[in-house]
KEGUDREN-681286 format. One record per residue: residue number from 1; x, z, y of N, C-alpha, C, O in turn; residue in three letters. Coordinates in steps of 0.2 Angstrom, whole numbers, m for minus. Example, Ala and Ser with C-alpha at 12.3 -4.5 7.8 and 13.67 -1.06 7.14 Angstrom:
2
{1 {66 39 m28} {62 39 m22} {66 39 m16} {71 42 m17} 'Ala'}
{2 {64 35 m11} {68 36 m5} {64 39 0} {67 40 6} 'Ser'}
end
This chain:
300
{1 {157 m386 46} {161 m381 42} {166 m385 38} {164 m389 34} 'Met'}
{2 {173 m383 38} {177 m386 34} {176 m385 26} {173 m380 24} 'Pro'}
{3 {178 m390 22} {176 m390 15} {181 m384 12} {187 m384 14} 'Glu'}
{4 {178 m380 8} {182 m375 4} {187 m378 0} {186 m384 m3} 'Gln'}
{5 {193 m376 m1} {198 m378 m6} {196 m378 m13} {192 m373 m14} 'Pro'}
{6 {198 m382 m17} {196 m381 m24} {199 m375 m27} {205 m373 m25} 'Leu'}
{7 {196 m373 m32} {199 m367 m36} {205 m370 m40} {205 m376 m42} 'Leu'}
{8 {210 m366 m41} {216 m368 m44} {215 m368 m52} {213 m363 m54} 'Ser'}
{9 {217 m373 m55} {216 m373 m62} {221 m369 m66} {221 m368 m72} 'Pro'}
{10 {226 m366 m62} {230 m361 m65} {228 m354 m66} {230 m350 m69} 'Thr'}
{11 {222 m353 m62} {218 m347 m64} {215 m347 m71} {212 m352 m72} 'Ile'}
{12 {217 m342 m75} {215 m343 m82} {208 m344 m83} {206 m348 m88} 'Asp'}
{13 {204 m341 m79} {197 m341 m80} {194 m349 m78} {190 m351 m82} 'Leu'}
{14 {197 m351 m73} {195 m358 m71} {198 m363 m77} {194 m368 m78} 'Val'}
{15 {204 m362 m79} {207 m366 m84} {202 m366 m91} {201 m371 m94} 'Phe'}
{16 {200 m360 m92} {195 m359 m98} {188 m363 m97} {186 m367 m101} 'Lys'}
{17 {186 m362 m91} {179 m366 m89} {180 m373 m89} {176 m377 m91} 'Leu'}
{18 {186 m376 m87} {188 m383 m86} {189 m386 m93} {186 m392 m94} 'Leu'}
{19 {192 m383 m97} {194 m386 m104} {191 m383 m110} {191 m386 m115} 'Phe'}
{20 {187 m378 m109} {184 m374 m115} {177 m375 m115} {173 m371 m118} 'Gly'}
{21 {174 m381 m112} {167 m382 m112} {166 m388 m117} {169 m393 m117} 'Asp'}
{22 {160 m388 m120} {158 m393 m125} {158 m400 m122} {160 m405 m124} 'Glu'}
{23 {155 m400 m116} {154 m406 m112} {160 m409 m110} {160 m415 m108} 'Glu'}
{24 {166 m405 m109} {172 m408 m107} {177 m408 m112} {183 m408 m110} 'Arg'}
{25 {175 m409 m118} {180 m410 m124} {185 m416 m123} {190 m415 m125} 'Lys'}
{26 {182 m421 m120} {187 m427 m119} {193 m425 m115} {198 m428 m116} 'Pro'}
{27 {192 m421 m110} {198 m420 m105} {203 m415 m109} {209 m415 m108} 'Ile'}
{28 {200 m410 m113} {204 m406 m117} {208 m410 m122} {214 m409 m123} 'Leu'}
{29 {205 m415 m125} {208 m419 m130} {214 m423 m127} {219 m424 m129} 'Ile'}
{30 {212 m426 m121} {218 m429 m117} {224 m425 m115} {229 m427 m116} 'Ala'}
{31 {222 m418 m113} {228 m414 m112} {232 m412 m118} {238 m412 m118} 'Leu'}
{32 {228 m411 m123} {232 m409 m130} {236 m415 m132} {241 m414 m135} 'Leu'}
{33 {233 m421 m131} {237 m427 m133} {243 m428 m129} {249 m430 m132} 'Thr'}
{34 {243 m427 m123} {249 m427 m118} {254 m422 m120} {260 m423 m120} 'Ala'}
{35 {252 m416 m122} {257 m411 m124} {259 m412 m131} {266 m411 m132} 'Ile'}
{36 {255 m412 m136} {257 m412 m143} {260 m419 m145} {264 m420 m150} 'Leu'}
{37 {258 m425 m142} {260 m431 m144} {259 m432 m152} {264 m434 m155} 'Gln'}
{38 {253 m431 m154} {252 m432 m162} {253 m439 m164} {252 m444 m161} 'Pro'}
{39 {255 m439 m171} {256 m446 m174} {249 m449 m175} {249 m455 m174} 'Glu'}
{40 {244 m446 m176} {237 m449 m177} {233 m446 m171} {234 m440 m169} 'Ser'}
{41 {229 m450 m168} {225 m449 m162} {220 m443 m164} {218 m442 m169} 'Pro'}
{42 {220 m438 m159} {215 m433 m159} {208 m436 m158} {206 m437 m152} 'Ile'}
{43 {204 m436 m163} {197 m439 m162} {192 m434 m160} {188 m436 m155} 'Val'}
{44 {193 m428 m162} {188 m423 m160} {191 m416 m161} {196 m415 m165} 'Asp'}
{45 {188 m411 m157} {190 m404 m158} {184 m400 m159} {179 m402 m156} 'Val'}
{46 {185 m394 m162} {179 m390 m163} {181 m383 m159} {186 m380 m161} 'Val'}
{47 {178 m382 m154} {179 m376 m150} {177 m370 m153} {171 m369 m155} 'Leu'}
{48 {181 m365 m154} {180 m359 m157} {180 m353 m152} {185 m352 m148} 'Leu'}
{49 {175 m349 m151} {174 m344 m146} {179 m339 m147} {180 m336 m153} 'Glu'}
{50 {183 m337 m142} {188 m331 m142} {185 m326 m137} {180 m322 m139} 'Thr'}
{51 {189 m324 m132} {187 m319 m127} {181 m321 m123} {180 m327 m121} 'Ser'}
{52 {177 m316 m121} {171 m317 m117} {173 m318 m109} {177 m313 m107} 'Ser'}
{53 {171 m323 m106} {173 m324 m99} {169 m319 m95} {173 m316 m90} 'Ile'}
{54 {163 m317 m96} {160 m312 m92} {164 m305 m92} {164 m301 m87} 'Ser'}
{55 {166 m303 m98} {170 m297 m99} {177 m297 m95} {180 m292 m93} 'Lys'}
{56 {180 m303 m95} {187 m304 m93} {187 m304 m85} {193 m303 m83} 'Ala'}
{57 {182 m305 m81} {182 m306 m74} {186 m301 m71} {191 m302 m67} 'Val'}
{58 {185 m294 m72} {188 m289 m69} {193 m285 m74} {196 m280 m72} 'Asn'}
{59 {194 m288 m80} {198 m284 m85} {204 m288 m86} {204 m293 m89} 'Asp'}
{60 {210 m286 m83} {216 m290 m83} {219 m290 m90} {224 m294 m91} 'Lys'}
{61 {217 m286 m94} {220 m285 m101} {217 m291 m106} {220 m292 m111} 'Thr'}
{62 {212 m294 m104} {209 m299 m108} {212 m306 m107} {213 m308 m101} 'Ile'}
{63 {214 m309 m113} {217 m315 m112} {212 m321 m113} {209 m321 m119} 'Val'}
{64 {211 m325 m109} {206 m331 m109} {210 m337 m112} {211 m342 m109} 'Leu'}
{65 {211 m337 m119} {213 m342 m122} {208 m347 m125} {202 m345 m125} 'Asp'}
{66 {210 m353 m127} {205 m358 m130} {207 m359 m137} {213 m361 m138} 'Ile'}
{67 {203 m358 m142} {205 m359 m149} {201 m365 m151} {195 m365 m151} 'Leu'}
{68 {204 m370 m154} {201 m376 m156} {204 m378 m163} {209 m376 m165} 'Val'}
{69 {199 m381 m167} {201 m384 m174} {201 m391 m173} {196 m394 m171} 'Lys'}
{70 {206 m395 m176} {206 m402 m176} {203 m404 m182} {201 m400 m187} 'Leu'}
{71 {202 m411 m183} {198 m414 m188} {202 m413 m195} {198 m413 m200} 'Gln'}
{72 {208 m412 m195} {212 m411 m201} {212 m403 m203} {216 m402 m208} 'Asn'}
{73 {209 m399 m199} {209 m392 m200} {214 m388 m197} {214 m382 m197} 'Gly'}
{74 {219 m391 m194} {224 m388 m190} {221 m384 m184} {216 m386 m181} 'Ser'}
{75 {224 m378 m183} {222 m374 m178} {227 m374 m172} {233 m374 m172} 'Met'}
{76 {224 m374 m166} {227 m374 m159} {225 m369 m155} {219 m369 m153} 'Ile'}
{77 {229 m364 m152} {227 m359 m148} {231 m361 m141} {237 m362 m141} 'Asp'}
{78 {227 m362 m136} {229 m364 m129} {228 m358 m124} {223 m355 m124} 'Ile'}
{79 {233 m357 m120} {233 m352 m115} {236 m354 m109} {242 m356 m109} 'Glu'}
{80 {233 m352 m103} {236 m353 m97} {238 m346 m95} {234 m341 m94} 'Met'}
{81 {245 m345 m94} {248 m339 m92} {250 m339 m84} {254 m343 m82} 'Gln'}
{82 {246 m335 m80} {247 m335 m73} {253 m331 m71} {257 m334 m66} 'Val'}
{83 {254 m325 m74} {259 m321 m71} {264 m318 m77} {261 m318 m83} 'Leu'}
{84 {270 m317 m75} {274 m314 m80} {272 m307 m82} {270 m303 m78} 'Arg'}
{85 {271 m305 m89} {269 m299 m91} {274 m296 m96} {277 m300 m100} 'Thr'}
{86 {274 m289 m97} {279 m286 m102} {277 m289 m109} {271 m290 m111} 'Pro'}
{87 {282 m290 m113} {281 m291 m120} {277 m298 m121} {274 m298 m127} 'Glu'}
{88 {278 m302 m117} {273 m308 m117} {275 m313 m123} {271 m315 m127} 'Phe'}
{89 {282 m313 m125} {284 m317 m131} {281 m314 m137} {279 m318 m142} 'Arg'}
{90 {281 m308 m138} {279 m304 m144} {271 m306 m144} {269 m307 m150} 'Ser'}
{91 {268 m306 m139} {261 m307 m139} {259 m314 m141} {255 m315 m145} 'Arg'}
{92 {263 m319 m139} {262 m326 m141} {263 m326 m149} {259 m330 m152} 'Val'}
{93 {268 m323 m151} {269 m323 m159} {264 m320 m162} {262 m322 m168} 'Met'}
{94 {261 m314 m159} {255 m311 m163} {249 m316 m163} {246 m316 m168} 'Tyr'}
{95 {248 m319 m157} {243 m324 m157} {243 m329 m162} {238 m331 m165} 'Tyr'}
{96 {249 m332 m163} {250 m337 m169} {248 m334 m175} {245 m337 m179} 'Trp'}
{97 {251 m328 m177} {250 m324 m183} {243 m323 m184} {240 m324 m190} 'Ala'}
{98 {239 m321 m179} {232 m319 m180} {228 m325 m181} {224 m325 m185} 'Arg'}
{99 {230 m331 m178} {226 m337 m179} {227 m340 m185} {223 m342 m189} 'Thr'}
{100 {234 m339 m188} {235 m342 m194} {232 m339 m200} {229 m342 m204} 'His'}
{101 {233 m332 m200} {230 m328 m205} {223 m328 m205} {220 m326 m210} 'Thr'}
{102 {220 m329 m199} {213 m329 m199} {209 m335 m203} {203 m335 m203} 'Gly'}
{103 {213 m339 m205} {210 m345 m209} {208 m343 m216} {204 m347 m219} 'Gln'}
{104 {211 m338 m219} {209 m336 m226} {207 m329 m226} {208 m325 m222} 'Ile'}
{105 {204 m328 m232} {201 m321 m233} {204 m318 m240} {207 m322 m243} 'Tyr'}
{106 {203 m312 m241} {206 m309 m247} {204 m313 m253} {198 m314 m254} 'Arg'}
{107 {208 m315 m257} {207 m319 m263} {208 m326 m263} {208 m330 m267} 'Gly'}
{108 {208 m329 m256} {209 m336 m255} {217 m337 m257} {221 m333 m256} 'Asp'}
{109 {218 m344 m259} {224 m346 m260} {228 m348 m254} {225 m351 m249} 'Lys'}
{110 {234 m347 m253} {238 m349 m247} {238 m356 m246} {239 m358 m240} 'Tyr'}
{111 {237 m360 m251} {236 m367 m250} {231 m369 m245} {231 m375 m242} 'Gly'}
{112 {226 m365 m244} {221 m366 m239} {223 m366 m232} {220 m369 m227} 'Lys'}
{113 {229 m363 m230} {231 m363 m224} {233 m369 m221} {237 m373 m224} 'Leu'}
{114 {231 m371 m215} {233 m377 m211} {238 m375 m206} {238 m369 m203} 'Arg'}
{115 {242 m380 m203} {246 m378 m198} {243 m375 m192} {237 m377 m190} 'Pro'}
{116 {246 m371 m189} {244 m367 m182} {249 m368 m177} {255 m367 m178} 'Thr'}
{117 {246 m371 m171} {250 m372 m165} {248 m368 m159} {242 m367 m158} 'Thr'}
{118 {253 m365 m156} {251 m361 m150} {254 m366 m144} {260 m367 m144} 'Val'}
{119 {249 m367 m139} {251 m370 m133} {251 m365 m127} {245 m363 m126} 'Val'}
{120 {256 m364 m124} {256 m360 m118} {258 m364 m112} {264 m367 m111} 'Val'}
{121 {254 m364 m107} {256 m367 m100} {257 m361 m95} {252 m357 m94} 'Ile'}
{122 {263 m361 m92} {264 m355 m88} {265 m358 m80} {267 m363 m79} 'Thr'}
{123 {262 m353 m76} {263 m355 m69} {269 m351 m66} {270 m350 m60} 'Asn'}
{124 {274 m350 m70} {280 m347 m68} {285 m349 m73} {284 m352 m78} 'Tyr'}
{125 {292 m348 m72} {297 m350 m77} {298 m344 m82} {301 m339 m80} 'Leu'}
{126 {296 m345 m88} {297 m340 m93} {304 m342 m97} {307 m337 m100} 'Glu'}
{127 {306 m348 m98} {311 m350 m102} {317 m352 m98} {317 m353 m92} 'Leu'}
{128 {323 m352 m102} {329 m355 m98} {331 m362 m101} {337 m364 m101} 'Gly'}
{129 {326 m365 m104} {328 m372 m107} {329 m377 m102} {333 m382 m104} 'Thr'}
{130 {326 m377 m96} {327 m382 m91} {323 m388 m93} {324 m394 m90} 'Gly'}
{131 {318 m388 m97} {313 m393 m98} {306 m392 m96} {304 m386 m95} 'Phe'}
{132 {302 m397 m94} {295 m396 m92} {292 m394 m99} {287 m389 m98} 'Leu'}
{133 {293 m397 m104} {290 m396 m110} {295 m394 m116} {299 m398 m117} 'His'}
{134 {294 m388 m118} {299 m385 m124} {295 m384 m130} {289 m382 m130} 'Ser'}
{135 {298 m386 m136} {294 m385 m142} {299 m381 m147} {305 m382 m148} 'Val'}
{136 {296 m376 m150} {299 m372 m155} {296 m372 m162} {290 m373 m162} 'Phe'}
{137 {301 m373 m167} {299 m373 m174} {303 m369 m178} {308 m366 m175} 'Gln'}
{138 {302 m368 m184} {306 m364 m189} {311 m369 m192} {309 m373 m196} 'Val'}
{139 {317 m368 m190} {322 m373 m192} {328 m369 m196} {329 m364 m194} 'Leu'}
{140 {331 m373 m200} {337 m370 m204} {343 m370 m198} {344 m375 m195} 'Glu'}
{141 {347 m365 m198} {351 m364 m193} {357 m369 m193} {359 m371 m188} 'Lys'}
{142 {359 m371 m199} {365 m376 m199} {363 m383 m198} {367 m386 m194} 'His'}
{143 {358 m385 m202} {357 m393 m202} {351 m394 m198} {349 m400 m197} 'Asp'}
{144 {347 m389 m196} {341 m391 m192} {335 m393 m196} {330 m395 m193} 'Gly'}
{145 {335 m393 m202} {330 m395 m206} {324 m390 m205} {325 m384 m204} 'Ser'}
{146 {318 m393 m205} {312 m389 m204} {309 m385 m210} {309 m388 m216} 'Arg'}
{147 {308 m379 m209} {306 m375 m215} {299 m376 m217} {297 m377 m223} 'Phe'}
{148 {294 m377 m212} {287 m378 m213} {284 m381 m207} {286 m380 m201} 'Ser'}
{149 {279 m384 m208} {275 m387 m203} {269 m382 m200} {266 m384 m195} 'Asp'}
{150 {269 m376 m203} {264 m372 m201} {265 m368 m195} {260 m366 m192} 'Asp'}
{151 {271 m368 m192} {272 m365 m185} {275 m370 m180} {279 m374 m182} 'Phe'}
{152 {272 m370 m174} {274 m374 m169} {272 m371 m162} {266 m369 m162} 'Glu'}
{153 {276 m370 m158} {275 m367 m151} {277 m371 m146} {283 m373 m145} 'Leu'}
{154 {272 m373 m141} {274 m377 m136} {273 m373 m129} {268 m370 m128} 'His'}
{155 {278 m374 m125} {278 m371 m118} {278 m377 m113} {283 m381 m113} 'Phe'}
{156 {274 m377 m108} {274 m381 m102} {275 m377 m96} {270 m373 m95} 'Val'}
{157 {280 m377 m93} {281 m373 m87} {280 m377 m81} {284 m381 m79} 'Glu'}
{158 {275 m376 m77} {272 m380 m72} {277 m380 m66} {278 m385 m63} 'Leu'}
{159 {281 m374 m64} {285 m375 m58} {291 m380 m59} {294 m382 m54} 'Pro'}
{160 {292 m382 m65} {297 m387 m66} {295 m394 m63} {300 m399 m63} 'Arg'}
{161 {289 m395 m61} {287 m402 m58} {291 m402 m51} {291 m408 m49} 'Ile'}
{162 {293 m397 m49} {297 m397 m42} {304 m401 m43} {307 m403 m38} 'Lys'}
{163 {306 m401 m49} {313 m404 m50} {311 m412 m52} {309 m413 m58} 'Asp'}
{164 {313 m417 m48} {311 m424 m50} {315 m426 m57} {312 m430 m60} 'Pro'}
{165 {321 m424 m58} {324 m426 m64} {321 m423 m70} {320 m426 m75} 'Ala'}
{166 {319 m416 m70} {316 m413 m76} {309 m416 m77} {307 m418 m82} 'Ile'}
{167 {305 m418 m71} {299 m421 m72} {299 m428 m75} {295 m430 m79} 'Leu'}
{168 {304 m432 m73} {305 m439 m75} {307 m439 m82} {305 m444 m86} 'Ala'}
{169 {310 m434 m85} {312 m433 m92} {306 m432 m97} {306 m434 m103} 'Ala'}
{170 {300 m430 m94} {294 m429 m98} {290 m436 m99} {291 m440 m95} 'Ala'}
{171 {286 m436 m105} {282 m442 m105} {277 m443 m100} {275 m438 m97} 'Pro'}
{172 {275 m449 m98} {271 m450 m92} {265 m446 m92} {263 m444 m86} 'Pro'}
{173 {261 m446 m97} {255 m443 m97} {255 m435 m96} {251 m432 m93} 'Ala'}
{174 {261 m432 m99} {262 m425 m98} {264 m424 m90} {262 m419 m87} 'Leu'}
{175 {268 m429 m88} {269 m428 m81} {263 m428 m76} {263 m423 m72} 'Gln'}
{176 {258 m432 m78} {252 m432 m74} {248 m426 m74} {246 m423 m69} 'Arg'}
{177 {247 m423 m81} {244 m417 m82} {247 m411 m78} {244 m407 m76} 'Trp'}
{178 {254 m411 m79} {257 m405 m76} {257 m406 m68} {256 m400 m65} 'Ala'}
{179 {257 m411 m65} {256 m412 m58} {249 m410 m56} {248 m407 m51} 'Arg'}
{180 {244 m412 m60} {237 m410 m59} {236 m402 m59} {233 m399 m54} 'Phe'}
{181 {239 m399 m64} {238 m392 m65} {242 m388 m60} {240 m383 m57} 'Leu'}
{182 {249 m391 m59} {253 m387 m55} {254 m388 m48} {258 m385 m44} 'Gly'}
{183 {250 m393 m45} {251 m395 m38} {248 m389 m34} {244 m386 m36} 'Ser'}
{184 {251 m389 m28} {248 m383 m23} {243 m386 m18} {241 m382 m14} 'Val'}
{185 {241 m392 m18} {236 m395 m14} {231 m399 m17} {233 m402 m22} 'Ser'}
{186 {225 m399 m14} {220 m403 m17} {222 m411 m16} {220 m415 m20} 'Asp'}
{187 {225 m412 m11} {227 m419 m9} {232 m422 m15} {231 m428 m17} 'Asp'}
{188 {236 m418 m17} {241 m420 m22} {237 m421 m29} {239 m426 m32} 'Glu'}
{189 {232 m416 m30} {228 m417 m36} {224 m424 m36} {223 m427 m41} 'Arg'}
{190 {222 m425 m30} {218 m431 m29} {222 m437 m31} {219 m442 m33} 'Ala'}
{191 {228 m437 m28} {233 m443 m29} {234 m444 m37} {234 m450 m39} 'Glu'}
{192 {235 m438 m40} {236 m439 m48} {230 m442 m51} {231 m446 m56} 'Val'}
{193 {224 m439 m49} {218 m442 m52} {217 m449 m52} {214 m452 m56} 'Ala'}
{194 {220 m452 m46} {219 m460 m46} {223 m463 m51} {222 m469 m52} 'Lys'}
{195 {228 m460 m54} {233 m463 m59} {230 m462 m66} {233 m466 m70} 'Glu'}
{196 {225 m458 m67} {223 m457 m74} {216 m456 m74} {213 m451 m71} 'Asp'}
{197 {212 m460 m78} {205 m459 m78} {202 m452 m81} {197 m449 m79} 'Pro'}
{198 {206 m449 m86} {204 m443 m89} {206 m437 m84} {202 m432 m83} 'Met'}
{199 {211 m438 m80} {212 m433 m75} {207 m433 m69} {205 m428 m66} 'Ile'}
{200 {205 m440 m68} {200 m440 m63} {193 m437 m65} {190 m434 m61} 'Asp'}
{201 {192 m437 m72} {186 m433 m74} {187 m426 m74} {183 m422 m72} 'Gln'}
{202 {193 m423 m75} {195 m416 m74} {194 m414 m66} {192 m409 m65} 'Ala'}
{203 {196 m419 m62} {195 m418 m55} {188 m417 m53} {186 m413 m49} 'Met'}
{204 {184 m421 m56} {177 m421 m54} {174 m414 m57} {170 m411 m53} 'Val'}
{205 {176 m412 m63} {174 m406 m66} {176 m400 m61} {173 m395 m60} 'Ala'}
{206 {182 m400 m59} {185 m395 m55} {181 m394 m48} {180 m389 m46} 'Leu'}
{207 {179 m400 m45} {175 m400 m39} {169 m396 m41} {166 m392 m37} 'Arg'}
{208 {166 m398 m46} {159 m395 m48} {160 m387 m49} {156 m384 m46} 'Ser'}
{209 {165 m385 m53} {166 m378 m54} {167 m375 m47} {165 m369 m46} 'Leu'}
{210 {171 m378 m43} {173 m375 m36} {167 m374 m31} {167 m370 m27} 'Ser'}
{211 {162 m378 m32} {156 m378 m28} {151 m373 m30} {146 m372 m27} 'Ala'}
{212 {152 m371 m36} {147 m366 m39} {149 m359 m36} {154 m356 m38} 'Asn'}
{213 {144 m356 m32} {146 m349 m29} {148 m344 m34} {152 m340 m33} 'Pro'}
{214 {144 m343 m40} {145 m338 m45} {152 m339 m48} {156 m335 m49} 'Glu'}
{215 {154 m346 m50} {160 m347 m53} {166 m345 m48} {171 m343 m50} 'Thr'}
{216 {165 m347 m42} {170 m346 m37} {171 m339 m36} {177 m336 m35} 'Arg'}
{217 {166 m335 m36} {166 m327 m35} {170 m324 m41} {174 m320 m40} 'Ser'}
{218 {168 m327 m47} {171 m324 m53} {179 m326 m53} {183 m322 m55} 'Ala'}
{219 {180 m332 m51} {187 m334 m51} {191 m330 m46} {197 m328 m48} 'Ala'}
{220 {189 m329 m40} {192 m325 m35} {193 m318 m38} {199 m315 m37} 'Met'}
{221 {188 m315 m41} {189 m308 m44} {194 m308 m49} {198 m303 m49} 'Ser'}
{222 {194 m313 m53} {199 m313 m59} {206 m314 m56} {211 m310 m58} 'Arg'}
{223 {207 m318 m51} {214 m319 m48} {216 m312 m45} {222 m311 m45} 'Glu'}
{224 {211 m309 m41} {213 m303 m38} {215 m297 m43} {220 m294 m42} 'Glu'}
{225 {211 m297 m49} {213 m292 m54} {220 m293 m57} {223 m289 m58} 'Ala'}
{226 {221 m300 m58} {228 m301 m61} {233 m300 m56} {239 m297 m58} 'Leu'}
{227 {232 m301 m49} {237 m300 m44} {239 m292 m44} {244 m290 m43} 'Met'}
{228 {233 m288 m44} {234 m281 m44} {238 m278 m50} {242 m274 m50} 'Leu'}
{229 {236 m281 m56} {240 m280 m62} {247 m281 m61} {251 m277 m64} 'Tyr'}
{230 {249 m287 m58} {256 m289 m58} {259 m284 m53} {265 m282 m54} 'Gln'}
{231 {256 m282 m48} {259 m277 m43} {260 m270 m46} {265 m267 m45} 'Met'}
{232 {256 m268 m51} {257 m262 m55} {263 m263 m59} {267 m258 m60} 'Asp'}
{233 {263 m268 m62} {269 m270 m67} {276 m269 m63} {281 m266 m65} 'Ile'}
{234 {276 m273 m57} {282 m273 m53} {284 m266 m50} {290 m264 m50} 'Asp'}
{235 {279 m262 m48} {280 m255 m46} {283 m251 m51} {288 m247 m50} 'Ala'}
{236 {280 m252 m57} {283 m248 m63} {290 m250 m65} {294 m246 m66} 'Ala'}
{237 {291 m257 m64} {298 m259 m66} {303 m256 m61} {309 m254 m62} 'Asn'}
{238 {301 m257 m54} {306 m254 m49} {307 m247 m50} {313 m244 m49} 'Glu'}
{239 {302 m243 m52} {302 m236 m53} {307 m235 m59} {311 m230 m58} 'Lys'}
{240 {307 m239 m64} {311 m238 m70} {318 m239 m68} {323 m236 m70} 'Gly'}
{241 {319 m245 m64} {326 m247 m62} {329 m241 m58} {335 m240 m59} 'Ile'}
{242 {325 m239 m53} {328 m234 m49} {330 m227 m53} {335 m224 m51} 'Glu'}
{243 {325 m226 m57} {327 m220 m61} {333 m221 m66} {337 m216 m66} 'Lys'}
{244 {334 m227 m68} {340 m228 m72} {346 m228 m68} {352 m226 m70} 'Gly'}
{245 {346 m230 m61} {351 m230 m57} {353 m223 m55} {359 m221 m55} 'Arg'}
{246 {348 m218 m54} {350 m211 m53} {353 m208 m59} {358 m204 m58} 'Met'}
{247 {351 m210 m65} {354 m207 m71} {361 m209 m71} {365 m205 m74} 'Gln'}
{248 {362 m215 m70} {369 m218 m71} {374 m214 m66} {380 m213 m67} 'Ser'}
{249 {372 m213 m60} {376 m210 m55} {377 m203 m57} {382 m200 m56} 'Leu'}
{250 {372 m199 m59} {372 m192 m62} {377 m192 m67} {382 m188 m67} 'Ala'}
{251 {377 m197 m72} {382 m197 m77} {389 m198 m75} {394 m195 m78} 'Asp'}
{252 {390 m202 m70} {397 m203 m67} {399 m197 m64} {405 m195 m65} 'Ala'}
{253 {395 m193 m60} {398 m187 m57} {400 m182 m62} {405 m179 m62} 'Val'}
{254 {395 m181 m67} {397 m176 m73} {403 m178 m77} {406 m174 m79} 'Leu'}
{255 {404 m185 m78} {410 m187 m82} {416 m185 m78} {421 m183 m81} 'Cys'}
{256 {416 m186 m71} {422 m185 m67} {423 m177 m67} {429 m175 m68} 'Val'}
{257 {418 m174 m66} {419 m166 m66} {422 m164 m73} {426 m159 m73} 'Leu'}
{258 {419 m166 m78} {421 m164 m85} {429 m166 m86} {433 m162 m89} 'Thr'}
{259 {430 m172 m84} {437 m175 m85} {442 m170 m81} {448 m169 m83} 'Thr'}
{260 {440 m168 m75} {445 m164 m71} {444 m157 m73} {447 m152 m69} 'Arg'}
{261 {441 m155 m78} {441 m148 m80} {436 m143 m77} {436 m137 m78} 'Gly'}
{262 {431 m146 m74} {426 m141 m71} {421 m138 m77} {420 m141 m82} 'Ala'}
{263 {419 m132 m75} {414 m129 m80} {407 m132 m79} {404 m129 m74} 'Asn'}
{264 {405 m137 m82} {398 m140 m81} {393 m136 m85} {392 m137 m91} 'Val'}
{265 {390 m131 m81} {385 m127 m84} {378 m131 m84} {378 m136 m81} 'Thr'}
{266 {374 m128 m88} {367 m131 m88} {364 m131 m81} {360 m136 m79} 'Gln'}
{267 {365 m126 m77} {363 m125 m71} {365 m131 m66} {362 m134 m62} 'Gln'}
{268 {372 m132 m67} {375 m137 m63} {373 m144 m65} {371 m148 m61} 'Leu'}
{269 {372 m145 m72} {370 m151 m74} {363 m153 m71} {361 m158 m70} 'Arg'}
{270 {359 m147 m71} {352 m148 m68} {352 m150 m61} {348 m154 m59} 'Gly'}
{271 {356 m147 m57} {357 m149 m50} {359 m156 m49} {356 m160 m45} 'Val'}
{272 {364 m159 m53} {366 m166 m53} {361 m171 m55} {359 m175 m51} 'Val'}
{273 {358 m169 m61} {353 m174 m63} {346 m174 m59} {342 m178 m60} 'Glu'}
{274 {345 m168 m55} {339 m168 m51} {340 m171 m45} {335 m172 m41} 'Gly'}
{275 {346 m174 m43} {347 m177 m36} {344 m184 m36} {345 m187 m41} 'Cys'}
{276 {341 m186 m31} {338 m192 m30} {341 m196 m24} {338 m201 m22} 'Gly'}
{277 {347 m193 m22} {350 m196 m15} {356 m200 m17} {361 m197 m19} 'Asp'}
{278 {356 m206 m16} {362 m210 m17} {368 m208 m13} {374 m208 m16} 'Val'}
{279 {367 m207 m7} {373 m205 m2} {376 m199 m5} {382 m198 m4} 'Ala'}
{280 {372 m194 m7} {374 m188 m10} {378 m189 m16} {384 m186 m17} 'Arg'}
{281 {376 m193 m20} {380 m195 m26} {386 m198 m25} {391 m196 m28} 'Phe'}
{282 {387 m202 m20} {393 m205 m18} {398 m200 m15} {404 m201 m16} 'Gln'}
{283 {395 m196 m11} {399 m190 m8} {402 m186 m14} {408 m184 m14} 'Arg'}
{284 {398 m184 m19} {400 m180 m24} {406 m184 m28} {410 m180 m31} 'Trp'}
{285 {405 m190 m29} {410 m194 m33} {417 m194 m30} {422 m193 m33} 'Leu'}
{286 {417 m194 m23} {423 m194 m19} {426 m187 m20} {432 m186 m21} 'Val'}
{287 {422 m182 m19} {424 m175 m19} {427 m173 m26} {432 m170 m26} 'Gln'}
{288 {423 m176 m31} {425 m174 m38} {432 m177 m40} {435 m174 m44} 'Ala'}
{289 {433 m183 m36} {439 m186 m38} {445 m184 m34} {451 m184 m36} 'Ser'}
{290 {444 m180 m28} {449 m179 m24} {450 m171 m22} {456 m169 m20} 'Thr'}
{291 {445 m167 m24} {446 m160 m23} {446 m156 m29} {446 m159 m35} 'Met'}
{292 {447 m150 m29} {447 m146 m34} {440 m146 m37} {435 m145 m34} 'Asn'}
{293 {440 m147 m44} {433 m149 m47} {428 m143 m45} {422 m145 m45} 'Ala'}
{294 {430 m137 m45} {426 m131 m44} {423 m131 m37} {418 m127 m36} 'Gly'}
{295 {426 m134 m32} {424 m134 m25} {420 m139 m23} {418 m139 m17} 'Asp'}
{296 {418 m144 m27} {414 m150 m25} {408 m148 m22} {406 m150 m17} 'Val'}
{297 {404 m143 m25} {397 m142 m23} {397 m137 m17} {393 m136 m13} 'Phe'}
{298 {403 m133 m17} {403 m128 m11} {405 m132 m5} {402 m130 0} 'His'}
{299 {408 m138 m5} {410 m142 0} {404 m146 3} {403 m147 9} 'Ala'}
{300 {399 m147 m2} {393 m151 0} {388 m146 3} {383 m149 5} 'Asp'}
end
């Protein structure tokens, strides 16, 4: 029997199991070091529980992020985003605000707040920056001076590994992790694992997770739920686009009729706005432009 392919680490549930486990903290630290490139080494992280994996398997609305605290008290929220979703950027900002304000309670002094960083790894192109790794901070508009260290947002867009020039511009360690996460074949991941001992550990862990029937079933269910969710979003978007197109055509017909002096009654407006046929709209536009305005619908 042929060996089953490994689970993809871009499935958010697999990512959470791979990097959000106490026993695998060294590979999480290696990934964070490659992305954040901190001035001081990350010695240890404290994993803070967020969303429940068991609840998230079939619930596409649950976000499986990983929340950690560094030894200096800084907070880092890490998320693997598989698919494009509505208002995603607003949600990212909310997650930063929730994590940052969650450090203090009523009566505490603001000085207790430590910097909060959000790390988002996407399996699609969210930004137009053209970088594998994009970093956002709060900066002064004219001279670029930094307002505060409390906010930082990192985006790693995995599809950009397909562009050799973009990949080469990133630090070597980040290149390797992006290739491991974003590769489409197990052979490619195995090749990257040979180049980095920490990624080799991640590869061993991924094989172990993939060989567990319960984990495999949960990951497949999660991936299916997310795909169905994306299909629902796409269908809603297409419906909205089509509705907007019909309204624009209706507005064009009514505008031409009004300009040419037709008596646009409420009944007539209802007929035009209730039409869902592009060919009929096009015919009405031609007729409204060339015929007596009052005869347009009689001719139709």
